[in-house]
PyMOL commands that place a pseudoatom at each C-alpha (Angstrom):
pseudoatom trace, name=CA, resn=MET, resi=1, chain=A, elem=C, hetatm=0, pos=[-26.557, -21.377, -80.999]
pseudoatom trace, name=CA, resn=TYR, resi=2, chain=A, elem=C, hetatm=0, pos=[-24.847, -19.464, -78.200]
pseudoatom trace, name=CA, resn=ALA, resi=3, chain=A, elem=C, hetatm=0, pos=[-21.360, -18.344, -77.301]
pseudoatom trace, name=CA, resn=ILE, resi=4, chain=A, elem=C, hetatm=0, pos=[-19.443, -17.538, -74.147]
pseudoatom trace, name=CA, resn=VAL, resi=5, chain=A, elem=C, hetatm=0, pos=[-17.518, -14.270, -74.562]
pseudoatom trace, name=CA, resn=ARG, resi=6, chain=A, elem=C, hetatm=0, pos=[-15.137, -12.285, -72.371]
pseudoatom trace, name=CA, resn=THR, resi=7, chain=A, elem=C, hetatm=0, pos=[-15.287, -8.513, -72.034]
pseudoatom trace, name=CA, resn=GLY, resi=8, chain=A, elem=C, hetatm=0, pos=[-14.296, -6.230, -69.199]
pseudoatom trace, name=CA, resn=GLY, resi=9, chain=A, elem=C, hetatm=0, pos=[-12.762, -9.108, -67.234]
pseudoatom trace, name=CA, resn=LYS, resi=10, chain=A, elem=C, hetatm=0, pos=[-16.103, -10.941, -67.057]
pseudoatom trace, name=CA, resn=GLN, resi=11, chain=A, elem=C, hetatm=0, pos=[-17.659, -13.757, -69.043]
pseudoatom trace, name=CA, resn=TYR, resi=12, chain=A, elem=C, hetatm=0, pos=[-21.149, -13.696, -70.541]
pseudoatom trace, name=CA, resn=ARG, resi=13, chain=A, elem=C, hetatm=0, pos=[-23.344, -16.279, -72.269]
pseudoatom trace, name=CA, resn=VAL, resi=14, chain=A, elem=C, hetatm=0, pos=[-24.745, -14.517, -75.338]
pseudoatom trace, name=CA, resn=GLU, resi=15, chain=A, elem=C, hetatm=0, pos=[-27.146, -15.329, -78.162]
pseudoatom trace, name=CA, resn=LYS, resi=16, chain=A, elem=C, hetatm=0, pos=[-27.982, -13.415, -81.328]
pseudoatom trace, name=CA, resn=GLY, resi=17, chain=A, elem=C, hetatm=0, pos=[-30.256, -10.449, -80.600]
pseudoatom trace, name=CA, resn=GLN, resi=18, chain=A, elem=C, hetatm=0, pos=[-29.523, -10.423, -76.841]
pseudoatom trace, name=CA, resn=ARG, resi=19, chain=A, elem=C, hetatm=0, pos=[-28.984, -7.085, -75.057]
pseudoatom trace, name=CA, resn=LEU, resi=20, chain=A, elem=C, hetatm=0, pos=[-26.767, -6.743, -72.026]
pseudoatom trace, name=CA, resn=LEU, resi=21, chain=A, elem=C, hetatm=0, pos=[-24.831, -4.293, -69.861]
pseudoatom trace, name=CA, resn=VAL, resi=22, chain=A, elem=C, hetatm=0, pos=[-21.067, -4.732, -69.799]
pseudoatom trace, name=CA, resn=GLU, resi=23, chain=A, elem=C, hetatm=0, pos=[-18.139, -2.742, -68.432]
pseudoatom trace, name=CA, resn=ARG, resi=24, chain=A, elem=C, hetatm=0, pos=[-17.453, 0.525, -70.294]
pseudoatom trace, name=CA, resn=MET, resi=25, chain=A, elem=C, hetatm=0, pos=[-16.030, -0.089, -73.776]
pseudoatom trace, name=CA, resn=ALA, resi=26, chain=A, elem=C, hetatm=0, pos=[-13.869, 2.380, -75.687]
pseudoatom trace, name=CA, resn=ALA, resi=27, chain=A, elem=C, hetatm=0, pos=[-16.178, 2.549, -78.711]
pseudoatom trace, name=CA, resn=GLU, resi=28, chain=A, elem=C, hetatm=0, pos=[-18.510, 5.202, -80.066]
pseudoatom trace, name=CA, resn=GLN, resi=29, chain=A, elem=C, hetatm=0, pos=[-22.269, 4.852, -79.744]
pseudoatom trace, name=CA, resn=GLY, resi=30, chain=A, elem=C, hetatm=0, pos=[-23.693, 3.047, -82.788]
pseudoatom trace, name=CA, resn=SER, resi=31, chain=A, elem=C, hetatm=0, pos=[-20.407, 1.367, -83.739]
pseudoatom trace, name=CA, resn=GLU, resi=32, chain=A, elem=C, hetatm=0, pos=[-19.766, -2.366, -84.113]
pseudoatom trace, name=CA, resn=VAL, resi=33, chain=A, elem=C, hetatm=0, pos=[-17.383, -4.137, -81.723]
pseudoatom trace, name=CA, resn=ALA, resi=34, chain=A, elem=C, hetatm=0, pos=[-15.906, -7.636, -81.792]
pseudoatom trace, name=CA, resn=LEU, resi=35, chain=A, elem=C, hetatm=0, pos=[-16.141, -9.694, -78.602]
pseudoatom trace, name=CA, resn=GLU, resi=36, chain=A, elem=C, hetatm=0, pos=[-13.541, -12.315, -77.632]
pseudoatom trace, name=CA, resn=PRO, resi=37, chain=A, elem=C, hetatm=0, pos=[-15.116, -15.796, -77.857]
pseudoatom trace, name=CA, resn=LEU, resi=38, chain=A, elem=C, hetatm=0, pos=[-14.174, -18.456, -75.300]
pseudoatom trace, name=CA, resn=MET, resi=39, chain=A, elem=C, hetatm=0, pos=[-16.647, -21.124, -76.398]
pseudoatom trace, name=CA, resn=LEU, resi=40, chain=A, elem=C, hetatm=0, pos=[-19.196, -21.709, -79.164]
pseudoatom trace, name=CA, resn=ARG, resi=41, chain=A, elem=C, hetatm=0, pos=[-22.082, -24.131, -78.890]
pseudoatom trace, name=CA, resn=SER, resi=42, chain=A, elem=C, hetatm=0, pos=[-24.066, -25.000, -82.024]
pseudoatom trace, name=CA, resn=ASP, resi=43, chain=A, elem=C, hetatm=0, pos=[-24.260, -28.467, -83.594]
pseudoatom trace, name=CA, resn=GLU, resi=44, chain=A, elem=C, hetatm=0, pos=[-20.880, -29.106, -82.009]
pseudoatom trace, name=CA, resn=THR, resi=45, chain=A, elem=C, hetatm=0, pos=[-18.949, -27.480, -79.173]
pseudoatom trace, name=CA, resn=VAL, resi=46, chain=A, elem=C, hetatm=0, pos=[-15.853, -25.460, -80.093]
pseudoatom trace, name=CA, resn=LEU, resi=47, chain=A, elem=C, hetatm=0, pos=[-13.333, -24.890, -77.297]
pseudoatom trace, name=CA, resn=ASP, resi=48, chain=A, elem=C, hetatm=0, pos=[-9.859, -25.082, -78.866]
pseudoatom trace, name=CA, resn=GLU, resi=49, chain=A, elem=C, hetatm=0, pos=[-7.920, -21.984, -79.941]
pseudoatom trace, name=CA, resn=GLN, resi=50, chain=A, elem=C, hetatm=0, pos=[-7.699, -23.035, -83.582]
pseudoatom trace, name=CA, resn=GLY, resi=51, chain=A, elem=C, hetatm=0, pos=[-11.472, -23.516, -83.817]
pseudoatom trace, name=CA, resn=LEU, resi=52, chain=A, elem=C, hetatm=0, pos=[-12.168, -20.279, -81.935]
pseudoatom trace, name=CA, resn=GLY, resi=53, chain=A, elem=C, hetatm=0, pos=[-9.993, -18.388, -84.429]
pseudoatom trace, name=CA, resn=SER, resi=54, chain=A, elem=C, hetatm=0, pos=[-12.758, -18.823, -86.992]
pseudoatom trace, name=CA, resn=VAL, resi=55, chain=A, elem=C, hetatm=0, pos=[-15.570, -17.680, -84.640]
pseudoatom trace, name=CA, resn=LYS, resi=56, chain=A, elem=C, hetatm=0, pos=[-16.730, -14.062, -84.872]
pseudoatom trace, name=CA, resn=VAL, resi=57, chain=A, elem=C, hetatm=0, pos=[-19.047, -12.521, -82.278]
pseudoatom trace, name=CA, resn=THR, resi=58, chain=A, elem=C, hetatm=0, pos=[-20.053, -8.939, -83.107]
pseudoatom trace, name=CA, resn=ALA, resi=59, chain=A, elem=C, hetatm=0, pos=[-22.154, -6.508, -81.110]
pseudoatom trace, name=CA, resn=LYS, resi=60, chain=A, elem=C, hetatm=0, pos=[-23.540, -3.021, -81.626]
pseudoatom trace, name=CA, resn=VAL, resi=61, chain=A, elem=C, hetatm=0, pos=[-23.013, -0.321, -78.995]
pseudoatom trace, name=CA, resn=LEU, resi=62, chain=A, elem=C, hetatm=0, pos=[-26.435, 1.075, -78.095]
pseudoatom trace, name=CA, resn=ALA, resi=63, chain=A, elem=C, hetatm=0, pos=[-25.507, 3.538, -75.332]
pseudoatom trace, name=CA, resn=HIS, resi=64, chain=A, elem=C, hetatm=0, pos=[-23.053, 4.430, -72.604]
pseudoatom trace, name=CA, resn=VAL, resi=65, chain=A, elem=C, hetatm=0, pos=[-24.748, 4.573, -69.204]
pseudoatom trace, name=CA, resn=ARG, resi=66, chain=A, elem=C, hetatm=0, pos=[-23.921, 4.621, -65.511]
pseudoatom trace, name=CA, resn=GLY, resi=67, chain=A, elem=C, hetatm=0, pos=[-25.059, 1.971, -63.073]
pseudoatom trace, name=CA, resn=GLU, resi=68, chain=A, elem=C, hetatm=0, pos=[-26.980, 2.348, -59.832]
pseudoatom trace, name=CA, resn=LYS, resi=69, chain=A, elem=C, hetatm=0, pos=[-25.368, 4.318, -57.044]
pseudoatom trace, name=CA, resn=LEU, resi=70, chain=A, elem=C, hetatm=0, pos=[-23.727, 2.119, -54.443]
pseudoatom trace, name=CA, resn=ARG, resi=71, chain=A, elem=C, hetatm=0, pos=[-23.522, 3.541, -50.915]
pseudoatom trace, name=CA, resn=VAL, resi=72, chain=A, elem=C, hetatm=0, pos=[-20.290, 2.893, -49.047]
pseudoatom trace, name=CA, resn=PHE, resi=73, chain=A, elem=C, hetatm=0, pos=[-20.148, 3.545, -45.290]
pseudoatom trace, name=CA, resn=LYS, resi=74, chain=A, elem=C, hetatm=0, pos=[-16.942, 3.062, -43.326]
pseudoatom trace, name=CA, resn=PHE, resi=75, chain=A, elem=C, hetatm=0, pos=[-16.995, 3.005, -39.542]
pseudoatom trace, name=CA, resn=LYS, resi=76, chain=A, elem=C, hetatm=0, pos=[-14.425, 2.268, -36.826]
pseudoatom trace, name=CA, resn=PRO, resi=77, chain=A, elem=C, hetatm=0, pos=[-15.796, 1.969, -33.308]
pseudoatom trace, name=CA, resn=LYS, resi=78, chain=A, elem=C, hetatm=0, pos=[-14.400, 4.085, -30.425]
pseudoatom trace, name=CA, resn=ARG, resi=79, chain=A, elem=C, hetatm=0, pos=[-12.388, 6.291, -32.761]
pseudoatom trace, name=CA, resn=GLY, resi=80, chain=A, elem=C, hetatm=0, pos=[-14.955, 8.710, -34.195]
pseudoatom trace, name=CA, resn=TYR, resi=81, chain=A, elem=C, hetatm=0, pos=[-14.203, 7.534, -37.741]
pseudoatom trace, name=CA, resn=ARG, resi=82, chain=A, elem=C, hetatm=0, pos=[-17.203, 7.607, -40.091]
pseudoatom trace, name=CA, resn=ARG, resi=83, chain=A, elem=C, hetatm=0, pos=[-17.056, 8.060, -43.858]
pseudoatom trace, name=CA, resn=ARG, resi=84, chain=A, elem=C, hetatm=0, pos=[-19.930, 7.906, -46.325]
pseudoatom trace, name=CA, resn=THR, resi=85, chain=A, elem=C, hetatm=0, pos=[-19.160, 7.735, -50.034]
pseudoatom trace, name=CA, resn=GLY, resi=86, chain=A, elem=C, hetatm=0, pos=[-20.878, 6.465, -53.162]
pseudoatom trace, name=CA, resn=HIS, resi=87, chain=A, elem=C, hetatm=0, pos=[-19.926, 4.921, -56.488]
pseudoatom trace, name=CA, resn=ARG, resi=88, chain=A, elem=C, hetatm=0, pos=[-21.559, 4.653, -59.915]
pseudoatom trace, name=CA, resn=GLN, resi=89, chain=A, elem=C, hetatm=0, pos=[-19.974, 2.246, -62.397]
pseudoatom trace, name=CA, resn=ASP, resi=90, chain=A, elem=C, hetatm=0, pos=[-19.573, 3.244, -66.061]
pseudoatom trace, name=CA, resn=LEU, resi=91, chain=A, elem=C, hetatm=0, pos=[-21.343, 0.680, -68.274]
pseudoatom trace, name=CA, resn=THR, resi=92, chain=A, elem=C, hetatm=0, pos=[-22.028, 0.101, -71.967]
pseudoatom trace, name=CA, resn=HIS, resi=93, chain=A, elem=C, hetatm=0, pos=[-25.346, -1.215, -73.271]
pseudoatom trace, name=CA, resn=ILE, resi=94, chain=A, elem=C, hetatm=0, pos=[-24.735, -3.568, -76.229]
pseudoatom trace, name=CA, resn=GLU, resi=95, chain=A, elem=C, hetatm=0, pos=[-26.792, -5.809, -78.501]
pseudoatom trace, name=CA, resn=VAL, resi=96, chain=A, elem=C, hetatm=0, pos=[-25.275, -8.975, -80.007]
pseudoatom trace, name=CA, resn=THR, resi=97, chain=A, elem=C, hetatm=0, pos=[-25.822, -8.732, -83.758]
pseudoatom trace, name=CA, resn=ASP, resi=98, chain=A, elem=C, hetatm=0, pos=[-24.089, -11.849, -85.086]
pseudoatom trace, name=CA, resn=ILE, resi=99, chain=A, elem=C, hetatm=0, pos=[-22.434, -15.090, -84.040]
pseudoatom trace, name=CA, resn=ALA, resi=100, chain=A, elem=C, hetatm=0, pos=[-20.693, -16.642, -87.050]
pseudoatom trace, name=CA, resn=GLN, resi=101, chain=A, elem=C, hetatm=0, pos=[-18.337, -19.558, -87.562]
pseudoatom trace, name=CA, resn=ALA, resi=102, chain=A, elem=C, hetatm=0, pos=[-16.318, -20.057, -90.733]
pseudoatom trace, name=CA, resn=ARG, resi=103, chain=A, elem=C, hetatm=0, pos=[-16.066, -23.677, -91.830]
pseudoatom trace, name=CA, resn=VAL, resi=104, chain=A, elem=C, hetatm=0, pos=[-12.603, -25.158, -91.327]
pseudoatom trace, name=CA, resn=LYS, resi=105, chain=A, elem=C, hetatm=0, pos=[-11.442, -28.226, -93.249]
pseudoatom trace, name=CA, resn=ALA, resi=106, chain=A, elem=C, hetatm=0, pos=[-10.745, -31.224, -91.010]
pseudoatom trace, name=CA, resn=ALA, resi=107, chain=A, elem=C, hetatm=0, pos=[-7.299, -31.900, -92.508]
pseudoatom trace, name=CA, resn=ALA, resi=108, chain=A, elem=C, hetatm=0, pos=[-6.227, -28.278, -92.910]
pseudoatom trace, name=CA, resn=GLY, resi=109, chain=A, elem=C, hetatm=0, pos=[-2.770, -28.691, -91.373]
pseudoatom trace, name=CA, resn=ARG, resi=110, chain=A, elem=C, hetatm=0, pos=[-1.988, -32.178, -92.789]
pseudoatom trace, name=CA, resn=SER, resi=111, chain=A, elem=C, hetatm=0, pos=[-0.770, -33.314, -96.189]
pseudoatom trace, name=CA, resn=ALA, resi=112, chain=A, elem=C, hetatm=0, pos=[-1.966, -36.429, -98.032]
pseudoatom trace, name=CA, resn=THR, resi=113, chain=A, elem=C, hetatm=0, pos=[0.718, -38.571, -96.349]
pseudoatom trace, name=CA, resn=GLY, resi=114, chain=A, elem=C, hetatm=0, pos=[-0.488, -37.625, -92.881]
pseudoatom trace, name=CA, resn=GLU, resi=115, chain=A, elem=C, hetatm=0, pos=[2.576, -35.538, -92.057]
pseudoatom trace, name=CA, resn=PRO, resi=116, chain=A, elem=C, hetatm=0, pos=[2.257, -31.866, -91.112]
pseudoatom trace, name=CA, resn=GLU, resi=117, chain=A, elem=C, hetatm=0, pos=[2.677, -29.576, -94.101]
pseudoatom trace, name=CA, resn=GLY, resi=118, chain=A, elem=C, hetatm=0, pos=[6.221, -28.359, -94.558]
pseudoatom trace, name=CA, resn=ALA, resi=119, chain=A, elem=C, hetatm=0, pos=[7.733, -31.661, -93.379]
pseudoatom trace, name=CA, resn=GLY, resi=120, chain=A, elem=C, hetatm=0, pos=[8.267, -33.000, -96.890]
pseudoatom trace, name=CA, resn=ALA, resi=121, chain=A, elem=C, hetatm=0, pos=[11.505, -33.985, -98.610]
pseudoatom trace, name=CA, resn=GLY, resi=122, chain=A, elem=C, hetatm=0, pos=[12.916, -30.442, -98.654]
pseudoatom trace, name=CA, resn=ALA, resi=123, chain=A, elem=C, hetatm=0, pos=[12.194, -29.657, -95.014]
pseudoatom trace, name=CA, resn=PRO, resi=124, chain=A, elem=C, hetatm=0, pos=[14.862, -30.267, -92.379]
pseudoatom trace, name=CA, resn=ALA, resi=125, chain=A, elem=C, hetatm=0, pos=[14.292, -33.190, -90.063]
pseudoatom trace, name=CA, resn=SER, resi=126, chain=A, elem=C, hetatm=0, pos=[13.251, -32.383, -86.541]
pseudoatom trace, name=CA, resn=LYS, resi=127, chain=A, elem=C, hetatm=0, pos=[15.683, -32.884, -83.685]
pseudoatom trace, name=CA, resn=PRO, resi=128, chain=A, elem=C, hetatm=0, pos=[15.545, -36.323, -82.080]
pseudoatom trace, name=CA, resn=LYS, resi=129, chain=A, elem=C, hetatm=0, pos=[14.334, -36.398, -78.510]
pseudoatom trace, name=CA, resn=ARG, resi=130, chain=A, elem=C, hetatm=0, pos=[16.564, -37.601, -75.712]
pseudoatom trace, name=CA, resn=ALA, resi=131, chain=A, elem=C, hetatm=0, pos=[15.769, -41.001, -74.317]
pseudoatom trace, name=CA, resn=ALA, resi=132, chain=A, elem=C, hetatm=0, pos=[15.423, -41.186, -70.558]
pseudoatom trace, name=CA, resn=LYS, resi=133, chain=A, elem=C, hetatm=0, pos=[18.124, -43.252, -68.878]
pseudoatom trace, name=CA, resn=THR, resi=134, chain=A, elem=C, hetatm=0, pos=[16.881, -46.341, -67.155]
pseudoatom trace, name=CA, resn=ALA, resi=135, chain=A, elem=C, hetatm=0, pos=[18.309, -47.719, -63.932]
pseudoatom trace, name=CA, resn=GLY, resi=136, chain=A, elem=C, hetatm=0, pos=[20.283, -50.329, -65.906]
pseudoatom trace, name=CA, resn=ASP, resi=137, chain=A, elem=C, hetatm=0, pos=[21.859, -47.636, -68.091]
pseudoatom trace, name=CA, resn=LYS, resi=138, chain=A, elem=C, hetatm=0, pos=[22.904, -45.667, -65.002]
pseudoatom trace, name=CA, resn=ARG, resi=139, chain=A, elem=C, hetatm=0, pos=[24.534, -48.709, -63.425]
pseudoatom trace, name=CA, resn=ALA, resi=140, chain=A, elem=C, hetatm=0, pos=[26.384, -49.522, -66.657]
pseudoatom trace, name=CA, resn=ALA, resi=141, chain=A, elem=C, hetatm=0, pos=[27.642, -45.944, -66.935]
pseudoatom trace, name=CA, resn=LYS, resi=142, chain=A, elem=C, hetatm=0, pos=[28.798, -45.982, -63.312]
pseudoatom trace, name=CA, resn=ALA, resi=143, chain=A, elem=C, hetatm=0, pos=[30.647, -49.275, -63.837]
pseudoatom trace, name=CA, resn=ALA, resi=144, chain=A, elem=C, hetatm=0, pos=[32.356, -47.798, -66.891]
pseudoatom trace, name=CA, resn=GLY, resi=145, chain=A, elem=C, hetatm=0, pos=[33.587, -44.875, -64.789]
pseudoatom trace, name=CA, resn=GLU, resi=146, chain=A, elem=C, hetatm=0, pos=[31.294, -42.140, -66.111]
pseudoatom trace, name=CA, resn=LYS, resi=147, chain=A, elem=C, hetatm=0, pos=[29.965, -39.689, -63.582]
pseudoatom trace, name=CA, resn=GLY, resi=148, chain=A, elem=C, hetatm=0, pos=[26.465, -38.275, -64.007]
pseudoatom trace, name=CA, resn=THR, resi=149, chain=A, elem=C, hetatm=0, pos=[26.710, -35.685, -61.248]
pseudoatom trace, name=CA, resn=ARG, resi=150, chain=A, elem=C, hetatm=0, pos=[26.715, -31.946, -61.647]
pseudoatom trace, name=CA, resn=ALA, resi=151, chain=A, elem=C, hetatm=0, pos=[30.194, -31.745, -60.165]
pseudoatom trace, name=CA, resn=ALA, resi=152, chain=A, elem=C, hetatm=0, pos=[31.540, -33.817, -63.053]
pseudoatom trace, name=CA, resn=LYS, resi=153, chain=A, elem=C, hetatm=0, pos=[29.848, -31.554, -65.570]
pseudoatom trace, name=CA, resn=GLY, resi=154, chain=A, elem=C, hetatm=0, pos=[30.938, -27.975, -66.024]
pseudoatom trace, name=CA, resn=ALA, resi=155, chain=A, elem=C, hetatm=0, pos=[28.742, -24.913, -66.075]
pseudoatom trace, name=CA, resn=ALA, resi=156, chain=A, elem=C, hetatm=0, pos=[28.646, -25.020, -69.868]
pseudoatom trace, name=CA, resn=GLY, resi=157, chain=A, elem=C, hetatm=0, pos=[25.928, -27.669, -70.030]
pseudoatom trace, name=CA, resn=GLY, resi=158, chain=A, elem=C, hetatm=0, pos=[27.432, -31.115, -70.033]
pseudoatom trace, name=CA, resn=LYS, resi=159, chain=A, elem=C, hetatm=0, pos=[31.102, -30.386, -70.642]
pseudoatom trace, name=CA, resn=PRO, resi=160, chain=A, elem=C, hetatm=0, pos=[33.335, -32.145, -68.134]
pseudoatom trace, name=CA, resn=ALA, resi=161, chain=A, elem=C, hetatm=0, pos=[35.061, -29.927, -65.607]
pseudoatom trace, name=CA, resn=ALA, resi=162, chain=A, elem=C, hetatm=0, pos=[38.804, -29.380, -65.857]
pseudoatom trace, name=CA, resn=PRO, resi=163, chain=A, elem=C, hetatm=0, pos=[40.811, -31.782, -63.708]
pseudoatom trace, name=CA, resn=ALA, resi=164, chain=A, elem=C, hetatm=0, pos=[41.858, -30.323, -60.366]
pseudoatom trace, name=CA, resn=LYS, resi=165, chain=A, elem=C, hetatm=0, pos=[45.555, -29.604, -59.808]
pseudoatom trace, name=CA, resn=PRO, resi=166, chain=A, elem=C, hetatm=0, pos=[47.047, -31.445, -56.848]
pseudoatom trace, name=CA, resn=GLY, resi=167, chain=A, elem=C, hetatm=0, pos=[47.662, -29.155, -53.891]
pseudoatom trace, name=CA, resn=ALA, resi=168, chain=A, elem=C, hetatm=0, pos=[45.827, -26.232, -55.499]
pseudoatom trace, name=CA, resn=ALA, resi=169, chain=A, elem=C, hetatm=0, pos=[43.204, -26.075, -52.747]
pseudoatom trace, name=CA, resn=SER, resi=170, chain=A, elem=C, hetatm=0, pos=[45.786, -25.947, -49.945]
pseudoatom trace, name=CA, resn=ALA, resi=171, chain=A, elem=C, hetatm=0, pos=[47.777, -23.183, -51.672]
pseudoatom trace, name=CA, resn=LYS, resi=172, chain=A, elem=C, hetatm=0, pos=[44.821, -20.782, -51.423]
pseudoatom trace, name=CA, resn=ARG, resi=173, chain=A, elem=C, hetatm=0, pos=[44.489, -18.668, -48.313]
pseudoatom trace, name=CA, resn=GLY, resi=174, chain=A, elem=C, hetatm=0, pos=[41.731, -19.845, -46.015]
pseudoatom trace, name=CA, resn=ALA, resi=175, chain=A, elem=C, hetatm=0, pos=[41.062, -23.026, -47.971]
pseudoatom trace, name=CA, resn=PRO, resi=176, chain=A, elem=C, hetatm=0, pos=[39.675, -25.885, -45.874]
pseudoatom trace, name=CA, resn=GLY, resi=177, chain=A, elem=C, hetatm=0, pos=[42.472, -28.249, -46.967]
pseudoatom trace, name=CA, resn=ALA, resi=178, chain=A, elem=C, hetatm=0, pos=[45.166, -25.847, -45.742]
pseudoatom trace, name=CA, resn=ALA, resi=179, chain=A, elem=C, hetatm=0, pos=[43.546, -25.507, -42.338]
pseudoatom trace, name=CA, resn=LYS, resi=180, chain=A, elem=C, hetatm=0, pos=[43.346, -29.273, -41.891]
pseudoatom trace, name=CA, resn=ALA, resi=181, chain=A, elem=C, hetatm=0, pos=[46.989, -29.720, -42.902]
pseudoatom trace, name=CA, resn=SER, resi=182, chain=A, elem=C, hetatm=0, pos=[48.233, -27.213, -40.315]
pseudoatom trace, name=CA, resn=LYS, resi=183, chain=A, elem=C, hetatm=0, pos=[46.197, -28.758, -37.493]
pseudoatom trace, name=CA, resn=ALA, resi=184, chain=A, elem=C, hetatm=0, pos=[47.462, -32.279, -38.179]
pseudoatom trace, name=CA, resn=LYS, resi=185, chain=A, elem=C, hetatm=0, pos=[49.290, -33.822, -35.210]
pseudoatom trace, name=CA, resn=PRO, resi=186, chain=A, elem=C, hetatm=0, pos=[52.854, -35.008, -35.837]
pseudoatom trace, name=CA, resn=GLU, resi=187, chain=A, elem=C, hetatm=0, pos=[53.389, -38.763, -35.602]
pseudoatom trace, name=CA, resn=PRO, resi=188, chain=A, elem=C, hetatm=0, pos=[55.361, -39.859, -32.533]
pseudoatom trace, name=CA, resn=ASP, resi=189, chain=A, elem=C, hetatm=0, pos=[58.848, -41.252, -33.168]
pseudoatom trace, name=CA, resn=ASP, resi=190, chain=A, elem=C, hetatm=0, pos=[59.583, -44.786, -31.983]
pseudoatom trace, name=CA, resn=GLY, resi=191, chain=A, elem=C, hetatm=0, pos=[63.145, -43.872, -31.313]
pseudoatom trace, name=CA, resn=ALA, resi=192, chain=A, elem=C, hetatm=0, pos=[64.481, -46.155, -33.955]
for i in range(1, 192): cmd.bond("trace and resi %d" % i, "trace and resi %d" % (i + 1))
show_as sticks, trace
zoom trace
């Protein structure tokens, strides 16, 4: 049996009794910590969140240590820029003490009728889903005079927009309709 756990932004494959170095943990030396499981492999593989909720991976903090010193040298040619620095990462030495999985019933969230629990006679019915309009439905709606465009619907989610008043656009200053009306050429008289 093994598990994949996440700690310190990294993932590790761990087994019971295994010792490893991980990023520094905020726990006292000798204390027990719980690791976040991402996968469990035993007789069966557990990957889903519901199954992982019953998995417990615990580890004991053995010591807080520092890693090897890393040398960092920065250099830019023809500029006289040279910098030498070092870094030592803070680490925690842990030992995995237990990987346990609580048994979950197969039909835990279902009743005897096969419906989810809580959906019995007293529970409110769920909202019906919208059916997607087919091409035939769209043509029939168009023939009946219904508009399915956003312009026909108001900003309040499906309510039709108020009908426009005749001449309202030309009454406004700088409206495109007013400009077109003033630039219209007069019709020539036939002299009749």
